[in-house]
PyMOL Python script that loads the backbone (N, CA, C, O; Angstrom):
from pymol import cmd

cmd.read_pdbstr("""\
ATOM      1  N   MET A   1       0.818  -1.195   0.000  1.00  0.00           N
ATOM      2  CA  MET A   1       0.000   0.000   0.000  1.00  0.00           C
ATOM      3  C   MET A   1       0.866   1.266   0.000  1.00  0.00           C
ATOM      4  O   MET A   1       0.495   2.272  -0.605  1.00  0.00           O
ATOM      5  N   GLY A   2       2.015   1.218   0.675  1.00  0.00           N
ATOM      6  CA  GLY A   2       2.917   2.363   0.742  1.00  0.00           C
ATOM      7  C   GLY A   2       3.487   2.728  -0.620  1.00  0.00           C
ATOM      8  O   GLY A   2       3.636   3.904  -0.953  1.00  0.00           O
ATOM      9  N   LYS A   3       3.813   1.670  -1.427  1.00  0.00           N
ATOM     10  CA  LYS A   3       4.350   1.927  -2.758  1.00  0.00           C
ATOM     11  C   LYS A   3       3.307   2.583  -3.650  1.00  0.00           C
ATOM     12  O   LYS A   3       3.644   3.461  -4.444  1.00  0.00           O
ATOM     13  N   LEU A   4       2.058   2.179  -3.537  1.00  0.00           N
ATOM     14  CA  LEU A   4       0.978   2.748  -4.341  1.00  0.00           C
ATOM     15  C   LEU A   4       0.802   4.239  -4.029  1.00  0.00           C
ATOM     16  O   LEU A   4       0.667   5.056  -4.940  1.00  0.00           O
ATOM     17  N   LEU A   5       0.806   4.583  -2.750  1.00  0.00           N
ATOM     18  CA  LEU A   5       0.683   5.987  -2.362  1.00  0.00           C
ATOM     19  C   LEU A   5       1.883   6.802  -2.847  1.00  0.00           C
ATOM     20  O   LEU A   5       1.731   7.945  -3.277  1.00  0.00           O
ATOM     21  N   PHE A   6       3.091   6.201  -2.776  1.00  0.00           N
ATOM     22  CA  PHE A   6       4.295   6.878  -3.249  1.00  0.00           C
ATOM     23  C   PHE A   6       4.191   7.206  -4.734  1.00  0.00           C
ATOM     24  O   PHE A   6       4.452   8.336  -5.145  1.00  0.00           O
ATOM     25  N   TRP A   7       3.809   6.209  -5.539  1.00  0.00           N
ATOM     26  CA  TRP A   7       3.712   6.440  -6.988  1.00  0.00           C
ATOM     27  C   TRP A   7       2.557   7.383  -7.339  1.00  0.00           C
ATOM     28  O   TRP A   7       2.645   8.133  -8.312  1.00  0.00           O
ATOM     29  N   LEU A   8       1.507   7.351  -6.577  1.00  0.00           N
ATOM     30  CA  LEU A   8       0.411   8.289  -6.784  1.00  0.00           C
ATOM     31  C   LEU A   8       0.871   9.717  -6.501  1.00  0.00           C
ATOM     32  O   LEU A   8       0.534  10.643  -7.238  1.00  0.00           O
ATOM     33  N   LEU A   9       1.638   9.885  -5.432  1.00  0.00           N
ATOM     34  CA  LEU A   9       2.182  11.195  -5.098  1.00  0.00           C
ATOM     35  C   LEU A   9       3.161  11.669  -6.171  1.00  0.00           C
ATOM     36  O   LEU A   9       3.143  12.839  -6.551  1.00  0.00           O
ATOM     37  N   VAL A  10       4.012  10.772  -6.660  1.00  0.00           N
ATOM     38  CA  VAL A  10       4.957  11.120  -7.728  1.00  0.00           C
ATOM     39  C   VAL A  10       4.179  11.557  -8.980  1.00  0.00           C
ATOM     40  O   VAL A  10       4.558  12.527  -9.636  1.00  0.00           O
ATOM     41  N   GLY A  11       3.112  10.856  -9.303  1.00  0.00           N
ATOM     42  CA  GLY A  11       2.297  11.217 -10.473  1.00  0.00           C
ATOM     43  C   GLY A  11       1.646  12.587 -10.324  1.00  0.00           C
ATOM     44  O   GLY A  11       1.625  13.368 -11.275  1.00  0.00           O
ATOM     45  N   VAL A  12       1.115  12.884  -9.140  1.00  0.00           N
ATOM     46  CA  VAL A  12       0.473  14.188  -8.900  1.00  0.00           C
ATOM     47  C   VAL A  12       1.513  15.306  -9.014  1.00  0.00           C
ATOM     48  O   VAL A  12       1.236  16.348  -9.607  1.00  0.00           O
ATOM     49  N   VAL A  13       2.695  15.097  -8.457  1.00  0.00           N
ATOM     50  CA  VAL A  13       3.756  16.111  -8.539  1.00  0.00           C
ATOM     51  C   VAL A  13       4.164  16.317  -9.994  1.00  0.00           C
ATOM     52  O   VAL A  13       4.365  17.453 -10.422  1.00  0.00           O
ATOM     53  N   PHE A  14       4.286  15.240 -10.753  1.00  0.00           N
ATOM     54  CA  PHE A  14       4.670  15.353 -12.159  1.00  0.00           C
ATOM     55  C   PHE A  14       3.622  16.135 -12.950  1.00  0.00           C
ATOM     56  O   PHE A  14       3.976  17.010 -13.740  1.00  0.00           O
ATOM     57  N   VAL A  15       2.347  15.834 -12.748  1.00  0.00           N
ATOM     58  CA  VAL A  15       1.278  16.536 -13.462  1.00  0.00           C
ATOM     59  C   VAL A  15       1.283  18.018 -13.095  1.00  0.00           C
ATOM     60  O   VAL A  15       1.128  18.869 -13.971  1.00  0.00           O
ATOM     61  N   ALA A  16       1.459  18.334 -11.821  1.00  0.00           N
ATOM     62  CA  ALA A  16       1.500  19.732 -11.386  1.00  0.00           C
ATOM     63  C   ALA A  16       2.692  20.454 -12.009  1.00  0.00           C
ATOM     64  O   ALA A  16       2.564  21.592 -12.461  1.00  0.00           O
ATOM     65  N   TRP A  17       3.841  19.798 -12.032  1.00  0.00           N
ATOM     66  CA  TRP A  17       5.031  20.396 -12.647  1.00  0.00           C
ATOM     67  C   TRP A  17       4.825  20.618 -14.141  1.00  0.00           C
ATOM     68  O   TRP A  17       5.216  21.661 -14.666  1.00  0.00           O
ATOM     69  N   PHE A  18       4.220  19.657 -14.832  1.00  0.00           N
ATOM     70  CA  PHE A  18       3.983  19.763 -16.267  1.00  0.00           C
ATOM     71  C   PHE A  18       3.044  20.929 -16.572  1.00  0.00           C
ATOM     72  O   PHE A  18       3.303  21.695 -17.501  1.00  0.00           O
ATOM     73  N   LYS A  19       1.968  21.078 -15.814  1.00  0.00           N
ATOM     74  CA  LYS A  19       1.022  22.176 -16.031  1.00  0.00           C
ATOM     75  C   LYS A  19       1.680  23.526 -15.764  1.00  0.00           C
ATOM     76  O   LYS A  19       1.426  24.490 -16.487  1.00  0.00           O
ATOM     77  N   ALA A  20       2.516  23.605 -14.742  1.00  0.00           N
ATOM     78  CA  ALA A  20       3.195  24.866 -14.414  1.00  0.00           C
ATOM     79  C   ALA A  20       4.172  25.252 -15.521  1.00  0.00           C
ATOM     80  O   ALA A  20       4.258  26.421 -15.898  1.00  0.00           O
ATOM     81  N   SER A  21       4.904  24.276 -16.038  1.00  0.00           N
ATOM     82  CA  SER A  21       5.861  24.590 -17.101  1.00  0.00           C
ATOM     83  C   SER A  21       5.142  24.963 -18.389  1.00  0.00           C
ATOM     84  O   SER A  21       5.643  25.781 -19.161  1.00  0.00           O
ATOM     85  N   LYS A  22       3.987  24.381 -18.628  1.00  0.00           N
ATOM     86  CA  LYS A  22       3.210  24.711 -19.821  1.00  0.00           C
ATOM     87  C   LYS A  22       2.703  26.161 -19.738  1.00  0.00           C
ATOM     88  O   LYS A  22       2.681  26.870 -20.744  1.00  0.00           O
ATOM     89  N   ARG A  23       2.303  26.589 -18.554  1.00  0.00           N
ATOM     90  CA  ARG A  23       1.831  27.963 -18.362  1.00  0.00           C
ATOM     91  C   ARG A  23       2.951  28.966 -18.616  1.00  0.00           C
ATOM     92  O   ARG A  23       2.707  30.039 -19.168  1.00  0.00           O
ATOM     93  N   LYS A  24       4.169  28.630 -18.222  1.00  0.00           N
ATOM     94  CA  LYS A  24       5.306  29.531 -18.397  1.00  0.00           C
ATOM     95  C   LYS A  24       5.690  29.681 -19.863  1.00  0.00           C
ATOM     96  O   LYS A  24       6.206  30.729 -20.253  1.00  0.00           O
ATOM     97  N   ARG A  25       5.455  28.673 -20.676  1.00  0.00           N
ATOM     98  CA  ARG A  25       5.859  28.697 -22.078  1.00  0.00           C
ATOM     99  C   ARG A  25       4.929  29.508 -22.959  1.00  0.00           C
ATOM    100  O   ARG A  25       5.278  29.824 -24.096  1.00  0.00           O
ATOM    101  N   ARG A  26       3.771  29.847 -22.466  1.00  0.00           N
ATOM    102  CA  ARG A  26       2.827  30.605 -23.281  1.00  0.00           C
ATOM    103  C   ARG A  26       3.422  31.950 -23.666  1.00  0.00           C
ATOM    104  O   ARG A  26       3.994  32.657 -22.837  1.00  0.00           O
ATOM    105  N   VAL A  27       3.277  32.280 -24.921  1.00  0.00           N
ATOM    106  CA  VAL A  27       3.772  33.562 -25.415  1.00  0.00           C
ATOM    107  C   VAL A  27       2.647  34.576 -25.258  1.00  0.00           C
ATOM    108  O   VAL A  27       1.522  34.321 -25.688  1.00  0.00           O
ATOM    109  N   PRO A  28       2.934  35.711 -24.654  1.00  0.00           N
ATOM    110  CA  PRO A  28       1.875  36.711 -24.511  1.00  0.00           C
ATOM    111  C   PRO A  28       1.441  37.219 -25.885  1.00  0.00           C
ATOM    112  O   PRO A  28       2.255  37.277 -26.807  1.00  0.00           O
ATOM    113  N   PRO A  29       0.193  37.579 -26.027  1.00  0.00           N
ATOM    114  CA  PRO A  29      -0.266  38.065 -27.327  1.00  0.00           C
ATOM    115  C   PRO A  29       0.473  39.334 -27.711  1.00  0.00           C
ATOM    116  O   PRO A  29       0.790  40.154 -26.849  1.00  0.00           O
ATOM    117  N   PRO A  30       0.749  39.502 -28.999  1.00  0.00           N
ATOM    118  CA  PRO A  30       1.471  40.703 -29.415  1.00  0.00           C
ATOM    119  C   PRO A  30       0.643  41.945 -29.113  1.00  0.00           C
ATOM    120  O   PRO A  30      -0.576  41.959 -29.283  1.00  0.00           O
ATOM    121  N   SER A  31       1.329  42.976 -28.667  1.00  0.00           N
ATOM    122  CA  SER A  31       0.612  44.207 -28.354  1.00  0.00           C
ATOM    123  C   SER A  31       0.198  44.899 -29.647  1.00  0.00           C
ATOM    124  O   SER A  31       0.912  44.858 -30.649  1.00  0.00           O
ATOM    125  N   THR A  32      -0.948  45.521 -29.602  1.00  0.00           N
ATOM    126  CA  THR A  32      -1.435  46.234 -30.781  1.00  0.00           C
ATOM    127  C   THR A  32      -0.717  47.565 -30.888  1.00  0.00           C
ATOM    128  O   THR A  32      -0.480  48.229 -29.879  1.00  0.00           O
ATOM    129  N   PRO A  33      -0.373  47.956 -32.091  1.00  0.00           N
ATOM    130  CA  PRO A  33       0.312  49.237 -32.237  1.00  0.00           C
ATOM    131  C   PRO A  33      -0.603  50.378 -31.830  1.00  0.00           C
ATOM    132  O   PRO A  33      -1.827  50.255 -31.870  1.00  0.00           O
ATOM    133  N   GLY A  34      -0.005  51.471 -31.444  1.00  0.00           N
ATOM    134  CA  GLY A  34      -0.776  52.628 -31.010  1.00  0.00           C
ATOM    135  C   GLY A  34      -1.621  53.185 -32.147  1.00  0.00           C
ATOM    136  O   GLY A  34      -1.292  53.022 -33.322  1.00  0.00           O
ATOM    137  N   VAL A  35      -2.685  53.827 -31.789  1.00  0.00           N
ATOM    138  CA  VAL A  35      -3.570  54.423 -32.773  1.00  0.00           C
ATOM    139  C   VAL A  35      -2.914  55.696 -33.291  1.00  0.00           C
ATOM    140  O   VAL A  35      -2.394  56.498 -32.516  1.00  0.00           O
ATOM    141  N   GLU A  36      -2.943  55.872 -34.598  1.00  0.00           N
ATOM    142  CA  GLU A  36      -2.312  57.024 -35.223  1.00  0.00           C
ATOM    143  C   GLU A  36      -3.357  58.069 -35.584  1.00  0.00           C
ATOM    144  O   GLU A  36      -4.483  57.733 -35.952  1.00  0.00           O
ATOM    145  N   ASP A  37      -2.979  59.334 -35.477  1.00  0.00           N
ATOM    146  CA  ASP A  37      -3.883  60.426 -35.844  1.00  0.00           C
ATOM    147  C   ASP A  37      -4.159  60.393 -37.341  1.00  0.00           C
ATOM    148  O   ASP A  37      -3.281  60.080 -38.145  1.00  0.00           O
ATOM    149  N   MET A  38      -5.398  60.722 -37.698  1.00  0.00           N
ATOM    150  CA  MET A  38      -5.798  60.814 -39.098  1.00  0.00           C
ATOM    151  C   MET A  38      -5.884  62.291 -39.462  1.00  0.00           C
ATOM    152  O   MET A  38      -6.276  63.125 -38.646  1.00  0.00           O
ATOM    153  N   VAL A  39      -5.511  62.599 -40.702  1.00  0.00           N
ATOM    154  CA  VAL A  39      -5.594  63.968 -41.206  1.00  0.00           C
ATOM    155  C   VAL A  39      -6.356  63.959 -42.526  1.00  0.00           C
ATOM    156  O   VAL A  39      -6.495  62.916 -43.164  1.00  0.00           O
ATOM    157  N   ARG A  40      -6.839  65.105 -42.924  1.00  0.00           N
ATOM    158  CA  ARG A  40      -7.643  65.223 -44.145  1.00  0.00           C
ATOM    159  C   ARG A  40      -6.867  65.989 -45.211  1.00  0.00           C
ATOM    160  O   ARG A  40      -6.262  67.022 -44.924  1.00  0.00           O
ATOM    161  N   CYS A  41      -6.888  65.482 -46.434  1.00  0.00           N
ATOM    162  CA  CYS A  41      -6.258  66.157 -47.558  1.00  0.00           C
ATOM    163  C   CYS A  41      -7.011  67.464 -47.828  1.00  0.00           C
ATOM    164  O   CYS A  41      -8.241  67.481 -47.853  1.00  0.00           O
ATOM    165  N   GLN A  42      -6.270  68.549 -48.030  1.00  0.00           N
ATOM    166  CA  GLN A  42      -6.877  69.859 -48.253  1.00  0.00           C
ATOM    167  C   GLN A  42      -7.572  69.964 -49.605  1.00  0.00           C
ATOM    168  O   GLN A  42      -8.424  70.835 -49.782  1.00  0.00           O
ATOM    169  N   VAL A  43      -7.233  69.100 -50.567  1.00  0.00           N
ATOM    170  CA  VAL A  43      -7.811  69.187 -51.903  1.00  0.00           C
ATOM    171  C   VAL A  43      -9.005  68.247 -52.070  1.00  0.00           C
ATOM    172  O   VAL A  43     -10.099  68.688 -52.423  1.00  0.00           O
ATOM    173  N   CYS A  44      -8.798  66.961 -51.817  1.00  0.00           N
ATOM    174  CA  CYS A  44      -9.868  65.992 -52.097  1.00  0.00           C
ATOM    175  C   CYS A  44     -10.647  65.588 -50.853  1.00  0.00           C
ATOM    176  O   CYS A  44     -11.728  65.011 -50.973  1.00  0.00           O
ATOM    177  N   GLY A  45     -10.128  65.874 -49.664  1.00  0.00           N
ATOM    178  CA  GLY A  45     -10.841  65.574 -48.438  1.00  0.00           C
ATOM    179  C   GLY A  45     -10.697  64.151 -47.942  1.00  0.00           C
ATOM    180  O   GLY A  45     -11.387  63.767 -46.998  1.00  0.00           O
ATOM    181  N   VAL A  46      -9.829  63.353 -48.541  1.00  0.00           N
ATOM    182  CA  VAL A  46      -9.655  61.969 -48.095  1.00  0.00           C
ATOM    183  C   VAL A  46      -8.904  61.967 -46.758  1.00  0.00           C
ATOM    184  O   VAL A  46      -8.006  62.780 -46.541  1.00  0.00           O
ATOM    185  N   ASN A  47      -9.281  61.048 -45.870  1.00  0.00           N
ATOM    186  CA  ASN A  47      -8.603  60.895 -44.584  1.00  0.00           C
ATOM    187  C   ASN A  47      -7.501  59.858 -44.727  1.00  0.00           C
ATOM    188  O   ASN A  47      -7.698  58.809 -45.341  1.00  0.00           O
ATOM    189  N   LEU A  48      -6.330  60.160 -44.151  1.00  0.00           N
ATOM    190  CA  LEU A  48      -5.214  59.230 -44.198  1.00  0.00           C
ATOM    191  C   LEU A  48      -4.374  59.401 -42.935  1.00  0.00           C
ATOM    192  O   LEU A  48      -4.433  60.446 -42.287  1.00  0.00           O
ATOM    193  N   PRO A  49      -3.589  58.374 -42.583  1.00  0.00           N
ATOM    194  CA  PRO A  49      -2.747  58.478 -41.391  1.00  0.00           C
ATOM    195  C   PRO A  49      -1.727  59.610 -41.545  1.00  0.00           C
ATOM    196  O   PRO A  49      -1.233  59.872 -42.641  1.00  0.00           O
ATOM    197  N   ARG A  50      -1.428  60.260 -40.450  1.00  0.00           N
ATOM    198  CA  ARG A  50      -0.492  61.389 -40.475  1.00  0.00           C
ATOM    199  C   ARG A  50       0.861  60.978 -41.052  1.00  0.00           C
ATOM    200  O   ARG A  50       1.504  61.775 -41.736  1.00  0.00           O
ATOM    201  N   SER A  51       1.306  59.739 -40.787  1.00  0.00           N
ATOM    202  CA  SER A  51       2.619  59.292 -41.267  1.00  0.00           C
ATOM    203  C   SER A  51       2.655  59.139 -42.786  1.00  0.00           C
ATOM    204  O   SER A  51       3.734  59.182 -43.377  1.00  0.00           O
ATOM    205  N   GLU A  52       1.513  58.964 -43.426  1.00  0.00           N
ATOM    206  CA  GLU A  52       1.470  58.813 -44.879  1.00  0.00           C
ATOM    207  C   GLU A  52       1.168  60.128 -45.596  1.00  0.00           C
ATOM    208  O   GLU A  52       1.281  60.205 -46.819  1.00  0.00           O
ATOM    209  N   ALA A  53       0.790  61.154 -44.852  1.00  0.00           N
ATOM    210  CA  ALA A  53       0.406  62.428 -45.452  1.00  0.00           C
ATOM    211  C   ALA A  53       1.636  63.267 -45.791  1.00  0.00           C
ATOM    212  O   ALA A  53       2.705  63.093 -45.206  1.00  0.00           O
ATOM    213  N   ILE A  54       1.462  64.178 -46.746  1.00  0.00           N
ATOM    214  CA  ILE A  54       2.499  65.134 -47.114  1.00  0.00           C
ATOM    215  C   ILE A  54       2.086  66.472 -46.510  1.00  0.00           C
ATOM    216  O   ILE A  54       0.979  66.954 -46.748  1.00  0.00           O
ATOM    217  N   MET A  55       2.989  67.069 -45.724  1.00  0.00           N
ATOM    218  CA  MET A  55       2.670  68.335 -45.081  1.00  0.00           C
ATOM    219  C   MET A  55       3.450  69.453 -45.752  1.00  0.00           C
ATOM    220  O   MET A  55       4.658  69.349 -45.965  1.00  0.00           O
ATOM    221  N   SER A  56       2.743  70.517 -46.077  1.00  0.00           N
ATOM    222  CA  SER A  56       3.369  71.679 -46.694  1.00  0.00           C
ATOM    223  C   SER A  56       2.640  72.927 -46.209  1.00  0.00           C
ATOM    224  O   SER A  56       1.417  73.030 -46.309  1.00  0.00           O
ATOM    225  N   ARG A  57       3.413  73.869 -45.683  1.00  0.00           N
ATOM    226  CA  ARG A  57       2.861  75.137 -45.174  1.00  0.00           C
ATOM    227  C   ARG A  57       1.757  74.893 -44.140  1.00  0.00           C
ATOM    228  O   ARG A  57       0.775  75.635 -44.100  1.00  0.00           O
ATOM    229  N   GLY A  58       1.908  73.865 -43.308  1.00  0.00           N
ATOM    230  CA  GLY A  58       0.951  73.586 -42.256  1.00  0.00           C
ATOM    231  C   GLY A  58      -0.324  72.908 -42.718  1.00  0.00           C
ATOM    232  O   GLY A  58      -1.270  72.786 -41.941  1.00  0.00           O
ATOM    233  N   ARG A  59      -0.369  72.463 -43.971  1.00  0.00           N
ATOM    234  CA  ARG A  59      -1.550  71.786 -44.513  1.00  0.00           C
ATOM    235  C   ARG A  59      -1.157  70.377 -44.944  1.00  0.00           C
ATOM    236  O   ARG A  59      -0.001  70.120 -45.281  1.00  0.00           O
ATOM    237  N   PHE A  60      -2.126  69.471 -44.929  1.00  0.00           N
ATOM    238  CA  PHE A  60      -1.863  68.074 -45.269  1.00  0.00           C
ATOM    239  C   PHE A  60      -2.436  67.732 -46.639  1.00  0.00           C
ATOM    240  O   PHE A  60      -3.494  68.221 -47.036  1.00  0.00           O
ATOM    241  N   TYR A  61      -1.697  66.871 -47.352  1.00  0.00           N
ATOM    242  CA  TYR A  61      -2.118  66.421 -48.689  1.00  0.00           C
ATOM    243  C   TYR A  61      -1.893  64.921 -48.792  1.00  0.00           C
ATOM    244  O   TYR A  61      -1.036  64.356 -48.113  1.00  0.00           O
ATOM    245  N   CYS A  62      -2.688  64.281 -49.665  1.00  0.00           N
ATOM    246  CA  CYS A  62      -2.561  62.829 -49.827  1.00  0.00           C
ATOM    247  C   CYS A  62      -1.527  62.451 -50.879  1.00  0.00           C
ATOM    248  O   CYS A  62      -1.052  61.316 -50.887  1.00  0.00           O
ATOM    249  N   CYS A  63      -1.164  63.380 -51.771  1.00  0.00           N
ATOM    250  CA  CYS A  63      -0.187  63.072 -52.811  1.00  0.00           C
ATOM    251  C   CYS A  63       0.491  64.375 -53.267  1.00  0.00           C
ATOM    252  O   CYS A  63      -0.029  65.463 -53.020  1.00  0.00           O
ATOM    253  N   PRO A  64       1.637  64.264 -53.922  1.00  0.00           N
ATOM    254  CA  PRO A  64       2.337  65.467 -54.393  1.00  0.00           C
ATOM    255  C   PRO A  64       1.509  66.279 -55.396  1.00  0.00           C
ATOM    256  O   PRO A  64       1.619  67.504 -55.444  1.00  0.00           O
ATOM    257  N   GLU A  65       0.684  65.601 -56.189  1.00  0.00           N
ATOM    258  CA  GLU A  65      -0.129  66.314 -57.178  1.00  0.00           C
ATOM    259  C   GLU A  65      -1.108  67.270 -56.495  1.00  0.00           C
ATOM    260  O   GLU A  65      -1.316  68.387 -56.968  1.00  0.00           O
ATOM    261  N   HIS A  66      -1.706  66.835 -55.391  1.00  0.00           N
ATOM    262  CA  HIS A  66      -2.645  67.692 -54.685  1.00  0.00           C
ATOM    263  C   HIS A  66      -1.918  68.843 -53.988  1.00  0.00           C
ATOM    264  O   HIS A  66      -2.469  69.937 -53.860  1.00  0.00           O
ATOM    265  N   ARG A  67      -0.712  68.607 -53.549  1.00  0.00           N
ATOM    266  CA  ARG A  67       0.073  69.700 -52.955  1.00  0.00           C
ATOM    267  C   ARG A  67       0.355  70.767 -54.003  1.00  0.00           C
ATOM    268  O   ARG A  67       0.216  71.960 -53.733  1.00  0.00           O
ATOM    269  N   GLU A  68       0.748  70.343 -55.189  1.00  0.00           N
ATOM    270  CA  GLU A  68       1.019  71.291 -56.273  1.00  0.00           C
ATOM    271  C   GLU A  68      -0.266  71.986 -56.729  1.00  0.00           C
ATOM    272  O   GLU A  68      -0.252  73.176 -57.044  1.00  0.00           O
ATOM    273  N   GLN A  69      -1.357  71.255 -56.764  1.00  0.00           N
ATOM    274  CA  GLN A  69      -2.631  71.817 -57.211  1.00  0.00           C
ATOM    275  C   GLN A  69      -3.106  72.900 -56.255  1.00  0.00           C
ATOM    276  O   GLN A  69      -3.702  73.879 -56.704  1.00  0.00           O
ATOM    277  N   ASP A  70      -2.868  72.764 -54.963  1.00  0.00           N
ATOM    278  CA  ASP A  70      -3.326  73.740 -53.972  1.00  0.00           C
ATOM    279  C   ASP A  70      -2.475  75.010 -54.023  1.00  0.00           C
ATOM    280  O   ASP A  70      -2.949  76.063 -53.597  1.00  0.00           O
ATOM    281  N   ARG A  71      -1.249  74.953 -54.522  1.00  0.00           N
ATOM    282  CA  ARG A  71      -0.385  76.129 -54.620  1.00  0.00           C
ATOM    283  C   ARG A  71      -0.866  77.081 -55.721  1.00  0.00           C
ATOM    284  O   ARG A  71      -0.715  78.299 -55.622  1.00  0.00           O
ATOM    285  N   GLY A  72      -1.435  76.506 -56.748  1.00  0.00           N
ATOM    286  CA  GLY A  72      -1.780  77.321 -57.908  1.00  0.00           C
ATOM    287  C   GLY A  72      -3.127  77.847 -57.918  1.00  0.00           C
ATOM    288  O   GLY A  72      -3.509  78.545 -58.857  1.00  0.00           O
TER     289      GLY A  72
END
""", "prot")
cmd.dss("prot")
cmd.show_as("cartoon", "prot")
cmd.util.cbc("prot")
cmd.orient("prot")
């Protein structure tokens, strides 16, 4: 009877250790990138991220053609 209890205890410890190590291996979900400000093109009115916009004289444009068109 003593051997049975010993092996049962060894099995419980092994299962607990396996579950704990499995929890540690989980990779946290990738963080979502920050939200970027949107700006509006002065010519056509399309909204686009600030990083993709062209800024000239304090105004935003979606393409070089619209920047040139607004100058004239």
